PDB file of N, CA, C and O in Angstrom:
ATOM      1  N   MET A   1      43.400 -20.486 117.516  1.00  0.00           N
ATOM      2  CA  MET A   1      42.917 -20.985 116.023  1.00  0.00           C
ATOM      3  C   MET A   1      43.757 -19.905 115.456  1.00  0.00           C
ATOM      4  O   MET A   1      43.981 -18.711 115.656  1.00  0.00           O
ATOM      5  N   ILE A   2      44.214 -21.099 114.457  1.00  0.00           N
ATOM      6  CA  ILE A   2      44.601 -20.466 113.215  1.00  0.00           C
ATOM      7  C   ILE A   2      43.839 -21.329 111.849  1.00  0.00           C
ATOM      8  O   ILE A   2      43.805 -22.505 111.488  1.00  0.00           O
ATOM      9  N   TRP A   3      43.074 -19.582 111.167  1.00  0.00           N
ATOM     10  CA  TRP A   3      42.317 -19.872 109.301  1.00  0.00           C
ATOM     11  C   TRP A   3      43.555 -19.843 108.484  1.00  0.00           C
ATOM     12  O   TRP A   3      44.420 -18.975 108.601  1.00  0.00           O
ATOM     13  N   LEU A   4      43.601 -20.953 107.552  1.00  0.00           N
ATOM     14  CA  LEU A   4      44.119 -21.347 106.477  1.00  0.00           C
ATOM     15  C   LEU A   4      43.672 -21.686 105.235  1.00  0.00           C
ATOM     16  O   LEU A   4      43.783 -22.772 104.665  1.00  0.00           O
ATOM     17  N   HIS A   5      42.916 -20.200 104.674  1.00  0.00           N
ATOM     18  CA  HIS A   5      41.970 -20.300 102.931  1.00  0.00           C
ATOM     19  C   HIS A   5      43.025 -21.710 101.558  1.00  0.00           C
ATOM     20  O   HIS A   5      44.045 -21.631 100.874  1.00  0.00           O
ATOM     21  N   PRO A   6      42.067 -22.692 101.795  1.00  0.00           N
ATOM     22  CA  PRO A   6      42.276 -23.042 100.510  1.00  0.00           C
ATOM     23  C   PRO A   6      43.463 -23.074  99.608  1.00  0.00           C
ATOM     24  O   PRO A   6      44.447 -22.542 100.122  1.00  0.00           O
ATOM     25  N   SER A   7      43.684 -23.632  98.198  1.00  0.00           N
ATOM     26  CA  SER A   7      43.937 -23.337  97.571  1.00  0.00           C
ATOM     27  C   SER A   7      42.985 -22.685  96.261  1.00  0.00           C
ATOM     28  O   SER A   7      42.249 -23.629  95.977  1.00  0.00           O
ATOM     29  N   ALA A   8      42.748 -21.891  95.617  1.00  0.00           N
ATOM     30  CA  ALA A   8      41.286 -20.822  94.978  1.00  0.00           C
ATOM     31  C   ALA A   8      41.941 -20.465  93.632  1.00  0.00           C
ATOM     32  O   ALA A   8      42.808 -20.989  92.934  1.00  0.00           O
ATOM     33  N   THR A   9      41.319 -19.566  93.565  1.00  0.00           N
ATOM     34  CA  THR A   9      41.741 -19.091  91.505  1.00  0.00           C
ATOM     35  C   THR A   9      42.168 -18.203  91.819  1.00  0.00           C
ATOM     36  O   THR A   9      42.592 -17.745  90.757  1.00  0.00           O
ATOM     37  N   ASP A  10      42.455 -17.393  92.706  1.00  0.00           N
ATOM     38  CA  ASP A  10      43.560 -16.424  93.068  1.00  0.00           C
ATOM     39  C   ASP A  10      44.682 -16.599  94.141  1.00  0.00           C
ATOM     40  O   ASP A  10      45.408 -15.677  94.515  1.00  0.00           O
ATOM     41  N   TYR A  11      44.749 -18.009  94.638  1.00  0.00           N
ATOM     42  CA  TYR A  11      45.202 -18.233  95.814  1.00  0.00           C
ATOM     43  C   TYR A  11      45.387 -19.656  95.473  1.00  0.00           C
ATOM     44  O   TYR A  11      44.558 -20.554  95.623  1.00  0.00           O
ATOM     45  N   GLN A  12      47.209 -19.791  94.742  1.00  0.00           N
ATOM     46  CA  GLN A  12      48.138 -20.802  94.655  1.00  0.00           C
ATOM     47  C   GLN A  12      48.849 -21.700  95.503  1.00  0.00           C
ATOM     48  O   GLN A  12      50.018 -21.358  95.680  1.00  0.00           O
ATOM     49  N   SER A  13      48.574 -22.517  95.954  1.00  0.00           N
ATOM     50  CA  SER A  13      49.615 -22.985  97.080  1.00  0.00           C
ATOM     51  C   SER A  13      50.545 -22.757  96.482  1.00  0.00           C
ATOM     52  O   SER A  13      50.659 -22.214  95.383  1.00  0.00           O
ATOM     53  N   PRO A  14      51.756 -23.412  97.597  1.00  0.00           N
ATOM     54  CA  PRO A  14      53.051 -23.864  96.883  1.00  0.00           C
ATOM     55  C   PRO A  14      53.267 -25.475  96.107  1.00  0.00           C
ATOM     56  O   PRO A  14      54.365 -25.898  95.746  1.00  0.00           O
ATOM     57  N   LYS A  15      52.777 -25.755  96.052  1.00  0.00           N
ATOM     58  CA  LYS A  15      52.729 -27.797  95.494  1.00  0.00           C
ATOM     59  C   LYS A  15      52.384 -27.503  94.120  1.00  0.00           C
ATOM     60  O   LYS A  15      52.695 -28.230  93.176  1.00  0.00           O
ATOM     61  N   SER A  16      51.251 -25.618  93.956  1.00  0.00           N
ATOM     62  CA  SER A  16      51.526 -25.765  92.746  1.00  0.00           C
ATOM     63  C   SER A  16      52.189 -24.919  92.275  1.00  0.00           C
ATOM     64  O   SER A  16      52.410 -24.729  91.079  1.00  0.00           O
ATOM     65  N   LEU A  17      52.647 -24.210  93.363  1.00  0.00           N
ATOM     66  CA  LEU A  17      53.549 -23.019  91.607  1.00  0.00           C
ATOM     67  C   LEU A  17      55.170 -23.861  91.750  1.00  0.00           C
ATOM     68  O   LEU A  17      56.054 -23.737  90.903  1.00  0.00           O
ATOM     69  N   GLY A  18      55.329 -24.981  93.413  1.00  0.00           N
ATOM     70  CA  GLY A  18      56.732 -24.924  92.216  1.00  0.00           C
ATOM     71  C   GLY A  18      57.325 -24.641  93.443  1.00  0.00           C
ATOM     72  O   GLY A  18      58.055 -25.578  93.764  1.00  0.00           O
ATOM     73  N   ALA A  19      57.319 -23.754  94.255  1.00  0.00           N
ATOM     74  CA  ALA A  19      57.841 -22.999  95.120  1.00  0.00           C
ATOM     75  C   ALA A  19      57.176 -22.763  96.870  1.00  0.00           C
ATOM     76  O   ALA A  19      56.046 -22.986  97.305  1.00  0.00           O
ATOM     77  N   ALA A  20      58.213 -22.318  97.449  1.00  0.00           N
ATOM     78  CA  ALA A  20      57.750 -21.820  98.908  1.00  0.00           C
ATOM     79  C   ALA A  20      57.543 -20.611  98.858  1.00  0.00           C
ATOM     80  O   ALA A  20      58.644 -20.196  99.222  1.00  0.00           O
ATOM     81  N   THR A  21      56.823 -19.568  98.639  1.00  0.00           N
ATOM     82  CA  THR A  21      55.966 -18.572  98.426  1.00  0.00           C
ATOM     83  C   THR A  21      56.020 -18.324 100.250  1.00  0.00           C
ATOM     84  O   THR A  21      55.285 -17.397 100.591  1.00  0.00           O
ATOM     85  N   GLY A  22      56.556 -18.816 101.088  1.00  0.00           N
ATOM     86  CA  GLY A  22      56.277 -18.176 102.359  1.00  0.00           C
ATOM     87  C   GLY A  22      56.735 -18.837 103.732  1.00  0.00           C
ATOM     88  O   GLY A  22      57.763 -19.462 103.471  1.00  0.00           O
ATOM     89  N   MET A  23      56.357 -19.002 105.360  1.00  0.00           N
ATOM     90  CA  MET A  23      56.392 -20.080 106.113  1.00  0.00           C
ATOM     91  C   MET A  23      55.383 -19.638 107.672  1.00  0.00           C
ATOM     92  O   MET A  23      54.961 -18.723 108.379  1.00  0.00           O
ATOM     93  N   THR A  24      55.438 -20.861 107.495  1.00  0.00           N
ATOM     94  CA  THR A  24      54.775 -20.661 109.515  1.00  0.00           C
ATOM     95  C   THR A  24      55.562 -20.570 110.726  1.00  0.00           C
ATOM     96  O   THR A  24      55.776 -21.580 111.397  1.00  0.00           O
ATOM     97  N   VAL A  25      56.076 -19.260 111.103  1.00  0.00           N
ATOM     98  CA  VAL A  25      56.585 -20.576 112.287  1.00  0.00           C
ATOM     99  C   VAL A  25      55.465 -20.184 113.311  1.00  0.00           C
ATOM    100  O   VAL A  25      54.550 -19.481 112.881  1.00  0.00           O
ATOM    101  N   ILE A  26      55.446 -20.646 114.874  1.00  0.00           N
ATOM    102  CA  ILE A  26      54.024 -20.850 115.959  1.00  0.00           C
ATOM    103  C   ILE A  26      55.267 -21.454 116.863  1.00  0.00           C
ATOM    104  O   ILE A  26      56.054 -22.398 116.794  1.00  0.00           O
ATOM    105  N   VAL A  27      55.004 -20.445 117.680  1.00  0.00           N
ATOM    106  CA  VAL A  27      55.885 -21.498 119.282  1.00  0.00           C
ATOM    107  C   VAL A  27      55.476 -22.165 119.866  1.00  0.00           C
ATOM    108  O   VAL A  27      54.364 -22.509 119.465  1.00  0.00           O
ATOM    109  N   VAL A  28      55.867 -22.728 120.933  1.00  0.00           N
ATOM    110  CA  VAL A  28      54.938 -23.937 121.332  1.00  0.00           C
ATOM    111  C   VAL A  28      55.701 -24.654 122.817  1.00  0.00           C
ATOM    112  O   VAL A  28      56.755 -25.263 123.000  1.00  0.00           O
ATOM    113  N   ASP A  29      55.081 -24.418 123.307  1.00  0.00           N
ATOM    114  CA  ASP A  29      55.941 -24.729 124.988  1.00  0.00           C
ATOM    115  C   ASP A  29      57.085 -25.844 124.389  1.00  0.00           C
ATOM    116  O   ASP A  29      58.142 -25.219 124.302  1.00  0.00           O
ATOM    117  N   ASN A  30      57.289 -27.280 123.934  1.00  0.00           N
ATOM    118  CA  ASN A  30      58.196 -27.608 124.455  1.00  0.00           C
ATOM    119  C   ASN A  30      58.132 -29.036 122.310  1.00  0.00           C
ATOM    120  O   ASN A  30      57.403 -29.947 121.917  1.00  0.00           O
ATOM    121  N   ALA A  31      59.627 -28.127 121.613  1.00  0.00           N
ATOM    122  CA  ALA A  31      59.378 -28.560 120.401  1.00  0.00           C
ATOM    123  C   ALA A  31      60.063 -29.442 120.517  1.00  0.00           C
ATOM    124  O   ALA A  31      60.327 -30.089 119.503  1.00  0.00           O
ATOM    125  N   ASP A  32      60.644 -29.842 121.826  1.00  0.00           N
ATOM    126  CA  ASP A  32      61.264 -31.947 120.934  1.00  0.00           C
ATOM    127  C   ASP A  32      59.452 -32.454 121.458  1.00  0.00           C
ATOM    128  O   ASP A  32      59.049 -33.288 120.646  1.00  0.00           O
ATOM    129  N   ASP A  33      58.378 -32.147 122.549  1.00  0.00           N
ATOM    130  CA  ASP A  33      57.780 -32.817 122.388  1.00  0.00           C
ATOM    131  C   ASP A  33      56.609 -32.883 121.602  1.00  0.00           C
ATOM    132  O   ASP A  33      55.950 -33.911 121.753  1.00  0.00           O
ATOM    133  N   HIS A  34      56.235 -32.149 120.900  1.00  0.00           N
ATOM    134  CA  HIS A  34      56.037 -31.095 119.577  1.00  0.00           C
ATOM    135  C   HIS A  34      56.473 -31.859 118.699  1.00  0.00           C
ATOM    136  O   HIS A  34      55.610 -32.656 118.330  1.00  0.00           O
ATOM    137  N   TYR A  35      57.556 -31.979 118.140  1.00  0.00           N
ATOM    138  CA  TYR A  35      58.353 -32.702 116.922  1.00  0.00           C
ATOM    139  C   TYR A  35      56.995 -34.297 117.303  1.00  0.00           C
ATOM    140  O   TYR A  35      56.126 -34.786 116.582  1.00  0.00           O
ATOM    141  N   ARG A  36      57.499 -34.671 118.916  1.00  0.00           N
ATOM    142  CA  ARG A  36      57.565 -35.991 118.682  1.00  0.00           C
ATOM    143  C   ARG A  36      55.713 -36.392 118.104  1.00  0.00           C
ATOM    144  O   ARG A  36      55.542 -37.229 117.218  1.00  0.00           O
ATOM    145  N   ARG A  37      54.704 -35.780 118.656  1.00  0.00           N
ATOM    146  CA  ARG A  37      53.796 -35.935 118.592  1.00  0.00           C
ATOM    147  C   ARG A  37      53.118 -35.855 117.149  1.00  0.00           C
ATOM    148  O   ARG A  37      52.240 -36.590 116.697  1.00  0.00           O
ATOM    149  N   SER A  38      54.045 -34.279 116.269  1.00  0.00           N
ATOM    150  CA  SER A  38      53.565 -34.443 115.160  1.00  0.00           C
ATOM    151  C   SER A  38      53.727 -35.456 114.354  1.00  0.00           C
ATOM    152  O   SER A  38      52.686 -35.890 113.861  1.00  0.00           O
ATOM    153  N   LEU A  39      54.697 -35.968 114.064  1.00  0.00           N
ATOM    154  CA  LEU A  39      55.581 -37.584 113.589  1.00  0.00           C
ATOM    155  C   LEU A  39      55.163 -38.384 114.092  1.00  0.00           C
ATOM    156  O   LEU A  39      55.166 -39.295 113.264  1.00  0.00           O
ATOM    157  N   ALA A  40      54.616 -38.852 115.276  1.00  0.00           N
ATOM    158  CA  ALA A  40      53.057 -39.863 114.988  1.00  0.00           C
ATOM    159  C   ALA A  40      52.405 -39.932 114.205  1.00  0.00           C
ATOM    160  O   ALA A  40      52.080 -40.901 113.519  1.00  0.00           O
ATOM    161  N   ALA A  41      52.043 -38.693 114.180  1.00  0.00           N
ATOM    162  CA  ALA A  41      50.952 -38.150 113.189  1.00  0.00           C
ATOM    163  C   ALA A  41      50.815 -38.378 112.297  1.00  0.00           C
ATOM    164  O   ALA A  41      49.897 -38.916 111.678  1.00  0.00           O
ATOM    165  N   GLY A  42      52.350 -37.742 111.900  1.00  0.00           N
ATOM    166  CA  GLY A  42      51.424 -38.698 109.825  1.00  0.00           C
ATOM    167  C   GLY A  42      52.690 -36.490 109.212  1.00  0.00           C
ATOM    168  O   GLY A  42      52.863 -35.849 108.175  1.00  0.00           O
ATOM    169  N   ALA A  43      52.936 -36.409 110.076  1.00  0.00           N
ATOM    170  CA  ALA A  43      53.377 -34.481 110.239  1.00  0.00           C
ATOM    171  C   ALA A  43      54.742 -34.880 109.254  1.00  0.00           C
ATOM    172  O   ALA A  43      55.586 -35.543 109.857  1.00  0.00           O
ATOM    173  N   GLN A  44      55.101 -34.517 107.633  1.00  0.00           N
ATOM    174  CA  GLN A  44      56.214 -34.684 106.604  1.00  0.00           C
ATOM    175  C   GLN A  44      57.231 -33.900 107.517  1.00  0.00           C
ATOM    176  O   GLN A  44      56.524 -33.108 108.141  1.00  0.00           O
ATOM    177  N   VAL A  45      57.835 -33.821 107.695  1.00  0.00           N
ATOM    178  CA  VAL A  45      59.073 -33.466 108.613  1.00  0.00           C
ATOM    179  C   VAL A  45      60.598 -33.390 107.980  1.00  0.00           C
ATOM    180  O   VAL A  45      61.433 -34.292 107.910  1.00  0.00           O
ATOM    181  N   ILE A  46      60.698 -31.849 107.488  1.00  0.00           N
ATOM    182  CA  ILE A  46      61.958 -31.673 106.719  1.00  0.00           C
ATOM    183  C   ILE A  46      63.043 -31.200 107.432  1.00  0.00           C
ATOM    184  O   ILE A  46      64.062 -31.240 106.742  1.00  0.00           O
ATOM    185  N   GLU A  47      63.188 -30.850 108.335  1.00  0.00           N
ATOM    186  CA  GLU A  47      64.262 -30.745 109.623  1.00  0.00           C
ATOM    187  C   GLU A  47      63.508 -31.250 110.779  1.00  0.00           C
ATOM    188  O   GLU A  47      62.324 -31.297 111.112  1.00  0.00           O
ATOM    189  N   GLU A  48      64.486 -31.560 111.196  1.00  0.00           N
ATOM    190  CA  GLU A  48      64.277 -32.418 112.504  1.00  0.00           C
ATOM    191  C   GLU A  48      65.306 -31.308 113.147  1.00  0.00           C
ATOM    192  O   GLU A  48      66.195 -30.599 112.676  1.00  0.00           O
ATOM    193  N   PRO A  49      64.348 -31.647 115.390  1.00  0.00           N
ATOM    194  CA  PRO A  49      64.280 -30.150 116.352  1.00  0.00           C
ATOM    195  C   PRO A  49      66.430 -29.625 115.803  1.00  0.00           C
ATOM    196  O   PRO A  49      67.374 -30.059 115.142  1.00  0.00           O
ATOM    197  N   THR A  50      66.094 -28.628 116.571  1.00  0.00           N
ATOM    198  CA  THR A  50      67.673 -27.658 115.927  1.00  0.00           C
ATOM    199  C   THR A  50      67.324 -26.663 117.001  1.00  0.00           C
ATOM    200  O   THR A  50      66.313 -26.008 117.255  1.00  0.00           O
ATOM    201  N   ASP A  51      68.958 -26.825 117.742  1.00  0.00           N
ATOM    202  CA  ASP A  51      68.761 -25.955 118.547  1.00  0.00           C
ATOM    203  C   ASP A  51      69.744 -24.219 117.983  1.00  0.00           C
ATOM    204  O   ASP A  51      70.778 -23.776 118.483  1.00  0.00           O
ATOM    205  N   GLN A  52      68.875 -23.593 116.773  1.00  0.00           N
ATOM    206  CA  GLN A  52      69.660 -22.312 116.865  1.00  0.00           C
ATOM    207  C   GLN A  52      70.025 -21.591 117.282  1.00  0.00           C
ATOM    208  O   GLN A  52      69.558 -21.344 118.394  1.00  0.00           O
ATOM    209  N   PRO A  53      71.402 -20.455 116.623  1.00  0.00           N
ATOM    210  CA  PRO A  53      72.176 -19.329 117.570  1.00  0.00           C
ATOM    211  C   PRO A  53      70.518 -18.519 117.213  1.00  0.00           C
ATOM    212  O   PRO A  53      70.606 -18.159 116.040  1.00  0.00           O
ATOM    213  N   TYR A  54      69.813 -18.319 117.490  1.00  0.00           N
ATOM    214  CA  TYR A  54      68.922 -17.214 117.715  1.00  0.00           C
ATOM    215  C   TYR A  54      67.990 -17.372 118.927  1.00  0.00           C
ATOM    216  O   TYR A  54      67.193 -16.578 119.427  1.00  0.00           O
ATOM    217  N   GLY A  55      68.435 -19.039 119.357  1.00  0.00           N
ATOM    218  CA  GLY A  55      68.075 -18.489 120.980  1.00  0.00           C
ATOM    219  C   GLY A  55      66.725 -19.621 121.682  1.00  0.00           C
ATOM    220  O   GLY A  55      66.451 -19.841 122.862  1.00  0.00           O
ATOM    221  N   VAL A  56      65.809 -20.408 119.850  1.00  0.00           N
ATOM    222  CA  VAL A  56      65.402 -21.392 120.118  1.00  0.00           C
ATOM    223  C   VAL A  56      65.398 -22.989 119.154  1.00  0.00           C
ATOM    224  O   VAL A  56      65.748 -23.484 118.083  1.00  0.00           O
ATOM    225  N   ARG A  57      64.910 -23.206 120.097  1.00  0.00           N
ATOM    226  CA  ARG A  57      65.093 -24.564 118.844  1.00  0.00           C
ATOM    227  C   ARG A  57      63.736 -25.000 118.123  1.00  0.00           C
ATOM    228  O   ARG A  57      62.645 -24.542 118.466  1.00  0.00           O
ATOM    229  N   GLU A  58      63.913 -25.982 117.032  1.00  0.00           N
ATOM    230  CA  GLU A  58      63.642 -25.249 116.048  1.00  0.00           C
ATOM    231  C   GLU A  58      62.820 -26.790 115.487  1.00  0.00           C
ATOM    232  O   GLU A  58      63.164 -27.811 116.083  1.00  0.00           O
ATOM    233  N   TRP A  59      61.937 -26.903 114.552  1.00  0.00           N
ATOM    234  CA  TRP A  59      61.733 -28.250 113.797  1.00  0.00           C
ATOM    235  C   TRP A  59      60.451 -27.412 112.432  1.00  0.00           C
ATOM    236  O   TRP A  59      59.528 -26.634 112.672  1.00  0.00           O
ATOM    237  N   GLY A  60      60.820 -27.867 111.326  1.00  0.00           N
ATOM    238  CA  GLY A  60      59.650 -27.636 110.920  1.00  0.00           C
ATOM    239  C   GLY A  60      59.353 -28.615 109.517  1.00  0.00           C
ATOM    240  O   GLY A  60      60.259 -29.226 108.949  1.00  0.00           O
ATOM    241  N   ALA A  61      57.922 -28.642 109.078  1.00  0.00           N
ATOM    242  CA  ALA A  61      57.548 -29.000 108.261  1.00  0.00           C
ATOM    243  C   ALA A  61      56.927 -28.727 107.333  1.00  0.00           C
ATOM    244  O   ALA A  61      56.513 -27.569 107.275  1.00  0.00           O
ATOM    245  N   ARG A  62      56.605 -29.663 106.232  1.00  0.00           N
ATOM    246  CA  ARG A  62      55.749 -29.194 104.955  1.00  0.00           C
ATOM    247  C   ARG A  62      53.922 -30.045 105.035  1.00  0.00           C
ATOM    248  O   ARG A  62      53.676 -31.188 105.420  1.00  0.00           O
ATOM    249  N   ASP A  63      52.890 -28.947 104.504  1.00  0.00           N
ATOM    250  CA  ASP A  63      51.472 -29.375 104.913  1.00  0.00           C
ATOM    251  C   ASP A  63      51.418 -30.144 103.437  1.00  0.00           C
ATOM    252  O   ASP A  63      52.377 -30.477 102.741  1.00  0.00           O
ATOM    253  N   LEU A  64      49.759 -30.351 103.133  1.00  0.00           N
ATOM    254  CA  LEU A  64      49.813 -31.513 101.916  1.00  0.00           C
ATOM    255  C   LEU A  64      50.262 -29.801 100.538  1.00  0.00           C
ATOM    256  O   LEU A  64      51.042 -29.859  99.588  1.00  0.00           O
ATOM    257  N   GLU A  65      49.711 -28.970 100.835  1.00  0.00           N
ATOM    258  CA  GLU A  65      50.270 -27.774  99.651  1.00  0.00           C
ATOM    259  C   GLU A  65      50.829 -27.172  99.771  1.00  0.00           C
ATOM    260  O   GLU A  65      50.807 -25.959  99.565  1.00  0.00           O
ATOM    261  N   GLY A  66      51.810 -28.086 100.304  1.00  0.00           N
ATOM    262  CA  GLY A  66      53.462 -27.832 100.295  1.00  0.00           C
ATOM    263  C   GLY A  66      53.435 -26.073 100.547  1.00  0.00           C
ATOM    264  O   GLY A  66      53.100 -25.319  99.633  1.00  0.00           O
ATOM    265  N   GLN A  67      53.841 -25.567 101.920  1.00  0.00           N
ATOM    266  CA  GLN A  67      53.370 -25.034 102.873  1.00  0.00           C
ATOM    267  C   GLN A  67      54.136 -24.763 103.937  1.00  0.00           C
ATOM    268  O   GLN A  67      53.541 -24.659 105.010  1.00  0.00           O
ATOM    269  N   LEU A  68      55.550 -24.591 103.924  1.00  0.00           N
ATOM    270  CA  LEU A  68      56.523 -24.905 105.451  1.00  0.00           C
ATOM    271  C   LEU A  68      55.833 -24.399 106.999  1.00  0.00           C
ATOM    272  O   LEU A  68      55.227 -23.328 106.991  1.00  0.00           O
ATOM    273  N   TRP A  69      55.893 -24.868 107.793  1.00  0.00           N
ATOM    274  CA  TRP A  69      55.671 -24.633 109.131  1.00  0.00           C
ATOM    275  C   TRP A  69      56.629 -25.326 109.941  1.00  0.00           C
ATOM    276  O   TRP A  69      56.783 -26.545 110.014  1.00  0.00           O
ATOM    277  N   PHE A  70      57.294 -24.366 110.580  1.00  0.00           N
ATOM    278  CA  PHE A  70      58.037 -23.941 111.606  1.00  0.00           C
ATOM    279  C   PHE A  70      57.870 -23.579 112.820  1.00  0.00           C
ATOM    280  O   PHE A  70      57.741 -22.434 113.253  1.00  0.00           O
ATOM    281  N   PHE A  71      57.872 -24.858 113.544  1.00  0.00           N
ATOM    282  CA  PHE A  71      57.250 -24.759 115.899  1.00  0.00           C
ATOM    283  C   PHE A  71      58.703 -24.304 115.977  1.00  0.00           C
ATOM    284  O   PHE A  71      59.645 -24.499 115.208  1.00  0.00           O
ATOM    285  N   HIS A  72      58.630 -23.777 116.895  1.00  0.00           N
ATOM    286  CA  HIS A  72      60.088 -23.445 118.487  1.00  0.00           C
ATOM    287  C   HIS A  72      59.887 -22.969 119.075  1.00  0.00           C
ATOM    288  O   HIS A  72      58.922 -22.269 118.769  1.00  0.00           O
ATOM    289  N   SER A  73      60.348 -22.763 120.289  1.00  0.00           N
ATOM    290  CA  SER A  73      60.406 -22.817 121.943  1.00  0.00           C
ATOM    291  C   SER A  73      61.433 -22.464 122.516  1.00  0.00           C
ATOM    292  O   SER A  73      62.281 -23.291 122.180  1.00  0.00           O
ATOM    293  N   PRO A  74      62.051 -21.462 123.433  1.00  0.00           N
ATOM    294  CA  PRO A  74      63.003 -20.439 123.382  1.00  0.00           C
ATOM    295  C   PRO A  74      64.091 -22.003 125.151  1.00  0.00           C
ATOM    296  O   PRO A  74      63.867 -22.576 126.217  1.00  0.00           O
ATOM    297  N   LEU A  75      65.178 -21.773 124.050  1.00  0.00           N
ATOM    298  CA  LEU A  75      65.707 -22.659 124.625  1.00  0.00           C
ATOM    299  C   LEU A  75      66.028 -21.994 125.891  1.00  0.00           C
ATOM    300  O   LEU A  75      66.101 -20.783 126.097  1.00  0.00           O
ATOM    301  N   SER A  76      66.243 -23.139 126.857  1.00  0.00           N
ATOM    302  CA  SER A  76      66.777 -22.290 128.735  1.00  0.00           C
ATOM    303  C   SER A  76      67.993 -21.380 128.627  1.00  0.00           C
ATOM    304  O   SER A  76      68.806 -21.667 127.748  1.00  0.00           O
ATOM    305  N   ASP A  77      68.187 -20.516 129.257  1.00  0.00           N
ATOM    306  CA  ASP A  77      69.096 -20.260 129.382  1.00  0.00           C
ATOM    307  C   ASP A  77      70.042 -20.880 130.776  1.00  0.00           C
ATOM    308  O   ASP A  77      71.216 -20.541 130.925  1.00  0.00           O
TER     309      ASP A  77
END
């Protein structure tokens, strides 16, 4: 479970600041399957699934408050 606090007086969203303040990376079983399900559900994709030189397949999205999310799974050996 992941709980995210919404924007408030002491917590400003990246959207309200006009800049990303960080990102969240989550390991998933299969990045491509996760990407397809998320895209079908309306995700705002910022990076399609890509093999990265650090050994993962990764894709990225932005949520409604401008937060960056990346999802990756290890590349097979």
